[in-house]
Each structure stands twice: as structure tokens, then as C-alpha cells.
C-alpha positions as CSV (number, residue, x, y, z in Angstrom):
1,X,-18.4,59.2,-9.0
2,X,-16.5,56.7,-6.8
3,X,-13.3,58.5,-7.7
4,X,-14.2,61.6,-5.7
5,X,-15.0,61.2,-2.0
6,X,-17.2,64.3,-2.0
7,X,-19.6,62.5,-4.2
8,X,-19.6,59.2,-2.4
9,X,-23.1,58.2,-1.4
10,X,-24.6,61.1,-3.3
11,X,-27.0,59.9,-6.0
12,X,-26.8,61.6,-9.3
13,X,-30.0,61.6,-11.4
14,X,-29.5,62.4,-15.0
15,X,-32.5,63.4,-17.1
16,X,-31.4,63.5,-20.7
17,X,-33.3,65.5,-23.3
18,X,-34.4,63.8,-26.5
19,X,-33.5,65.0,-30.0
20,X,-30.8,67.3,-28.8
21,X,-28.8,69.1,-31.5
22,X,-25.1,68.5,-31.9
23,X,-22.7,70.7,-29.9
24,X,-19.2,71.8,-30.2
25,X,-17.2,71.0,-27.0
26,X,-13.8,69.7,-26.0
27,X,-14.7,66.5,-24.2
28,X,-11.9,66.8,-21.5
29,X,-12.9,70.4,-20.8
30,X,-16.6,69.5,-20.6
31,X,-15.8,66.7,-18.2
32,X,-13.7,69.1,-16.0
33,X,-16.6,71.7,-16.0
34,X,-19.2,69.1,-15.1
35,X,-17.1,67.5,-12.4
36,X,-16.2,70.9,-10.8
37,X,-19.9,71.9,-10.9
38,X,-21.1,68.7,-9.4
39,X,-18.4,68.8,-6.7
40,X,-19.4,72.4,-5.8
41,X,-23.1,71.3,-5.5
42,X,-22.1,68.2,-3.4
43,X,-20.1,70.4,-1.1
44,X,-22.9,72.9,-0.7
45,X,-25.6,70.2,-0.2
46,X,-27.1,70.8,3.3
47,X,-28.0,67.2,4.0
48,X,-26.5,63.9,3.0
49,X,-28.4,61.7,0.6
50,X,-29.8,64.6,-1.4
51,X,-29.7,63.7,-5.1
52,X,-27.8,65.8,-7.6
53,X,-30.2,66.4,-10.5
54,X,-28.7,67.1,-13.9
55,X,-30.8,67.5,-17.1
56,X,-30.1,68.4,-20.6
57,X,-32.6,70.3,-22.9
58,X,-32.5,71.8,-26.3
59,X,-32.1,75.6,-26.4
60,X,-32.5,76.5,-30.0
61,X,-29.5,75.2,-31.9
62,X,-27.6,74.8,-28.6
63,X,-27.9,72.5,-25.6
64,X,-28.5,73.6,-22.0
65,X,-27.2,71.4,-19.2
66,X,-29.0,72.3,-16.0
67,X,-28.0,71.4,-12.4
68,X,-30.5,71.9,-9.6
69,X,-29.1,74.1,-6.9
70,X,-32.2,75.1,-5.0
71,X,-31.4,76.2,-1.5
72,X,-27.6,76.0,-2.0
73,X,-24.9,78.6,-1.8
74,X,-22.1,77.5,-4.2
75,X,-18.5,78.6,-3.6
76,X,-18.0,81.7,-5.6
77,X,-14.3,81.1,-6.4
78,X,-15.1,77.6,-7.6
79,X,-17.8,79.0,-9.9
80,X,-15.4,81.5,-11.3
81,X,-13.0,78.7,-12.2
82,X,-15.9,76.8,-13.8
83,X,-16.9,79.9,-15.8
84,X,-13.4,80.4,-17.1
85,X,-13.1,76.7,-18.2
86,X,-16.5,76.8,-19.8
87,X,-15.7,80.0,-21.7
88,X,-12.5,78.4,-22.9
89,X,-14.5,75.9,-24.8
90,X,-17.1,78.4,-26.0
91,X,-19.7,77.5,-23.5
92,X,-21.4,79.9,-21.0
93,X,-22.2,79.2,-17.3
94,X,-25.3,81.0,-16.0
95,X,-26.1,81.0,-12.3
96,X,-29.8,81.6,-11.4
97,X,-31.8,81.0,-8.3
98,X,-32.4,77.3,-8.0
99,X,-30.3,76.2,-10.9
100,X,-27.0,76.6,-12.6
101,X,-26.9,76.2,-16.4
102,X,-24.2,75.4,-18.8
103,X,-25.1,76.6,-22.4
104,X,-23.1,74.5,-24.9
105,X,-22.5,76.1,-28.3
106,X,-24.0,74.5,-31.4
107,X,-21.7,72.4,-33.6
108,X,-20.1,74.4,-36.4
109,X,-21.9,73.9,-39.7
110,X,-19.9,72.3,-42.5
111,X,-20.6,73.2,-46.0
112,X,-21.5,70.3,-48.3
């Protein structure tokens, strides 16, 4: 995150899930969605030095990427842009108290 000044000095803690199913995403779009989301959280963080916590967990055949947003008010227009980009790759952004979730669609099954 050295390429974005808003994230300089902000530790990012990633807690990957184990045994996650395959997902169908456009890598560049996924990167854009995650960076925009992390930037929104970093901008809303009330104190410097607070860690951004990102975790991934299985959600049935899909994968849910969660970002802790407890105590933060994220910019609504930025979140709308993130939602549009996520929808464009078949994912869904859900904003709940204390966390924002990106639900990634399961990989398309191929017939043998």
C-alpha cells in the first residue's frame, strides 16, 4: 500500500480463510473494488495507526471478504462506486454495522 498516500502507515491485517471455494472474478476489477474499499476505510479511520482488518470466509459455494468498519462512517458516493464496480463483476457489496462485506460469486461449473 505504499502506492497510495492515504494508506501510508496504516497496517493492513489479512485473515485468510482456509479451504475457500473457487470464485469467478475479474482480477483487475476485484483489485479496484478492494483498493477503493480500503481507501474509504482509511479515510474514515478516526485515529492514525488503526489497523485495517480484512478477512475471507466461505459462504456456501461463494466467498465473503469482510472489512471491519466498526465506528466508521464511510463516504456514501465512494461506496456507490464500489457497489457498481462489484456488481459489474457479479459480486455484491453489503454494508452492515461494523463491517462491509463483498460477496464473490462461485466459479462457474464446467461439465466434464
